[in-house]
C-alpha positions as CSV (number, residue, x, y, z in Angstrom):
1,M,102.3,119.7,104.5
2,R,99.9,118.7,107.2
3,A,98.9,120.1,110.7
4,P,96.9,118.6,113.5
5,R,93.3,119.1,113.0
6,W,92.7,120.7,116.4
7,I,95.1,123.5,115.4
8,T,93.3,124.3,112.2
9,G,90.0,124.0,114.1
10,G,91.3,126.5,116.6
11,V,92.2,128.9,113.8
12,A,88.8,128.5,112.3
13,L,87.2,129.3,115.7
14,A,89.4,132.4,115.9
15,V,88.1,133.6,112.6
16,V,84.5,133.0,113.8
17,W,85.5,135.0,116.9
18,L,86.1,138.1,114.7
19,F,82.5,138.1,113.6
20,V,81.0,137.3,117.0
21,A,83.0,140.0,118.8
22,E,82.0,142.5,116.0
23,T,85.6,143.5,115.5
24,P,85.9,146.9,113.8
25,G,87.1,146.7,110.2
26,T,90.4,148.4,110.6
27,L,93.5,146.3,109.9
28,R,94.9,146.9,113.4
29,S,91.6,145.9,115.1
30,L,91.3,142.8,113.0
31,A,94.9,141.8,113.9
32,A,94.2,142.4,117.6
33,G,90.9,140.5,117.4
34,L,92.6,137.5,115.7
35,V,95.3,137.4,118.4
36,V,92.6,137.4,121.1
37,G,90.6,134.8,119.2
38,L,93.6,132.5,118.9
39,A,94.4,132.9,122.6
40,L,90.9,131.8,123.4
41,S,90.3,129.1,120.8
42,L,93.6,127.2,120.6
43,P,93.5,126.1,124.3
44,V,89.8,125.1,124.0
45,A,90.6,123.1,120.7
46,Y,93.5,121.4,122.5
47,V,91.3,120.4,125.5
48,F,88.8,118.9,123.0
49,R,91.4,117.6,120.5
50,A,89.9,114.1,120.8
51,L,86.9,115.5,118.9
52,L,89.2,116.6,116.1
53,P,91.4,113.6,115.3
54,G,93.7,113.4,112.4
55,T,95.5,116.1,110.3
56,T,94.6,118.7,107.8
57,D,96.2,119.1,104.4
58,L,97.3,122.7,104.5
59,R,98.0,122.6,100.7
60,R,94.4,121.7,100.1
61,V,93.3,124.5,102.5
62,A,95.4,127.0,100.6
63,R,93.7,125.9,97.3
64,A,90.2,126.0,98.8
65,T,90.5,129.4,100.5
66,P,90.2,131.5,97.3
67,A,87.1,129.4,96.3
68,A,85.6,129.9,99.7
69,L,86.1,133.6,99.6
70,T,84.6,133.7,96.1
71,Y,81.6,131.6,97.3
72,I,81.0,134.1,100.1
73,G,81.3,137.0,97.7
74,I,78.8,135.5,95.2
75,F,76.4,134.7,98.1
76,V,76.5,138.3,99.4
77,R,75.8,139.6,95.9
78,E,72.9,137.3,95.3
79,L,71.6,138.2,98.9
80,V,71.6,141.9,98.0
81,T,70.1,141.3,94.5
82,A,67.3,139.1,95.9
83,N,66.5,141.6,98.7
84,V,66.1,144.3,96.1
85,D,63.8,142.1,94.0
86,V,61.6,141.2,97.0
87,V,61.3,144.9,98.0
88,K,60.2,145.7,94.4
89,R,57.5,143.0,94.5
90,V,56.3,144.3,97.8
91,L,56.1,147.9,96.7
92,A,54.7,147.1,93.3
93,P,52.0,144.4,93.8
94,S,51.4,144.6,90.0
95,L,54.6,142.6,89.4
96,P,53.7,139.0,88.5
97,L,54.1,136.2,91.0
98,D,54.3,132.7,89.7
99,P,55.3,130.5,92.7
100,G,56.5,126.9,92.2
101,V,59.1,124.2,93.0
102,V,62.1,123.5,91.0
103,V,64.1,120.2,91.2
104,V,67.8,121.0,91.1
105,P,70.1,118.0,90.7
106,L,73.5,118.4,92.3
107,R,77.0,117.3,91.5
108,V,78.3,117.7,95.1
109,E,77.7,114.7,97.3
110,T,79.1,115.3,100.7
111,D,76.7,116.3,103.5
112,A,78.7,119.5,104.3
113,A,78.5,120.7,100.7
114,I,74.8,119.9,100.2
115,T,73.9,121.5,103.5
116,T,75.9,124.6,102.6
117,I,74.2,125.1,99.3
118,A,70.8,124.3,100.7
119,N,71.2,127.0,103.4
120,S,72.5,129.5,100.9
121,I,69.3,129.0,99.0
122,T,67.1,129.4,102.1
123,L,68.9,132.5,103.3
124,T,68.4,134.2,100.0
125,P,65.0,135.9,99.9
126,G,62.5,134.6,97.4
127,T,63.8,131.0,97.5
128,L,63.5,128.2,100.0
129,T,65.0,124.7,100.1
130,M,62.0,122.5,100.8
131,D,63.5,119.1,100.6
132,Y,66.4,116.9,99.6
133,D,66.0,113.7,97.5
134,P,68.9,111.4,98.3
135,D,68.1,109.0,95.5
136,A,68.3,111.6,92.8
137,N,70.8,113.8,94.8
138,A,68.6,116.8,94.1
139,L,67.2,119.8,96.1
140,H,63.5,120.8,95.9
141,V,63.6,124.6,95.8
142,H,60.5,126.8,96.2
143,A,60.6,130.2,94.5
144,V,58.2,133.0,94.4
145,D,58.5,133.3,90.6
146,V,59.4,130.2,88.5
147,S,58.7,131.9,85.1
148,D,62.5,132.0,84.6
149,V,63.8,128.6,85.9
150,G,67.3,129.4,84.5
151,G,67.6,132.6,86.6
152,I,66.8,130.5,89.7
153,V,69.3,127.8,89.0
154,E,72.1,130.0,87.9
155,P,73.4,131.3,91.3
156,I,73.0,127.8,92.6
157,R,75.3,126.4,89.9
158,R,77.8,129.2,90.7
159,W,77.8,128.2,94.3
160,E,78.1,124.6,93.5
161,R,81.1,125.2,91.2
162,Y,83.1,126.6,94.1
163,A,81.7,124.3,96.7
164,I,83.2,121.4,94.7
165,V,86.6,122.9,95.3
166,V,86.1,124.0,98.9
167,F,84.8,120.6,100.0
168,G,87.2,118.5,97.8
169,E,84.4,116.8,95.9
170,D,85.2,114.2,93.2
171,A,83.3,116.1,90.5
172,D,85.1,118.5,88.2
173,P,83.9,122.1,88.4
174,D,84.0,122.4,84.6
175,D,81.8,119.3,84.0
176,P,78.3,120.2,82.7
177,A,75.6,120.2,85.4
178,P,72.4,118.1,85.2
179,D,69.4,120.0,84.0
180,A,66.9,121.3,86.5
181,E,63.2,121.0,86.0
182,L,60.0,122.5,87.2
183,L,58.1,120.2,89.5
184,D,54.4,119.5,88.6
185,P,52.1,121.3,91.1
186,D,50.3,118.1,92.0
187,D,53.7,116.4,92.7
188,A,54.8,119.3,94.8
189,L,51.7,119.1,97.1
190,L,51.6,115.3,97.2
191,G,54.9,113.4,97.5
192,P,55.6,110.0,95.9
193,D,55.2,108.2,99.2
194,D,51.9,109.8,99.9
195,A,50.7,109.1,96.3
196,A,51.7,105.4,96.8
197,G,49.9,105.3,100.0
198,D,46.8,106.8,98.5
199,D,46.9,104.2,95.7
200,A,47.3,101.4,98.3
201,D,44.2,102.8,100.2
202,T,42.2,102.9,97.0
203,D,43.1,99.4,96.1
204,G,42.1,98.3,99.6
205,A,38.8,100.1,99.4
206,D,38.1,98.5,96.0
207,T,38.9,95.1,97.5
208,D,36.6,95.7,100.4
209,D,33.8,96.7,98.1
210,V,34.2,93.5,96.0
211,D,34.3,91.4,99.1
212,G,31.2,93.2,100.4
213,D,29.3,92.6,97.2
214,D,30.2,89.0,97.1
215,G,29.2,88.6,100.7
216,G,25.9,90.1,99.9
217,E,25.2,87.8,97.1
218,R,26.1,84.7,99.1
219,R,23.7,85.9,101.8
């Protein structure tokens, strides 16, 4: 069963309207807010339907909705847990800090899935998505404490498991994920391109020195 994409887009905008309008949490208020949102969003989506060509597979949406809700629930839980951890570290400076960068290879490959996971990491206190390596399909994640790499990677893997379903990735959620690794501090400060550039500059400097010496001898 399929529906024009502008209709599903309008419904999605109506759901966003519930949050933007700060609709009260009662069932009656949510229903009224959804009706208002649909009344506003569907005409707009119809006018701009050329930007939403094609159709949406409603069966896939139905399968992905529970995974999306689970993803949001896990994110909220990690958000609360991370906030508590950061508060503890602020109030108790004696707690150890061991900042570093962890390279986390991903199984998701679409831009939407990668961006969603990267933003989830950044929005969680204590971690920050620094970079994405397209060749390795891996995120570089900075954390305030890398003494437990497994603890940093675990929520990312849970998010990825449900993102595979939500975004219709080719990977299987039950497939084993690639191992993450702690990035060497020197590599974290100096990227491969910079390192290659420095080597080239060094080689150039050595060549200039040799040429200069030969020139001096000839003179």
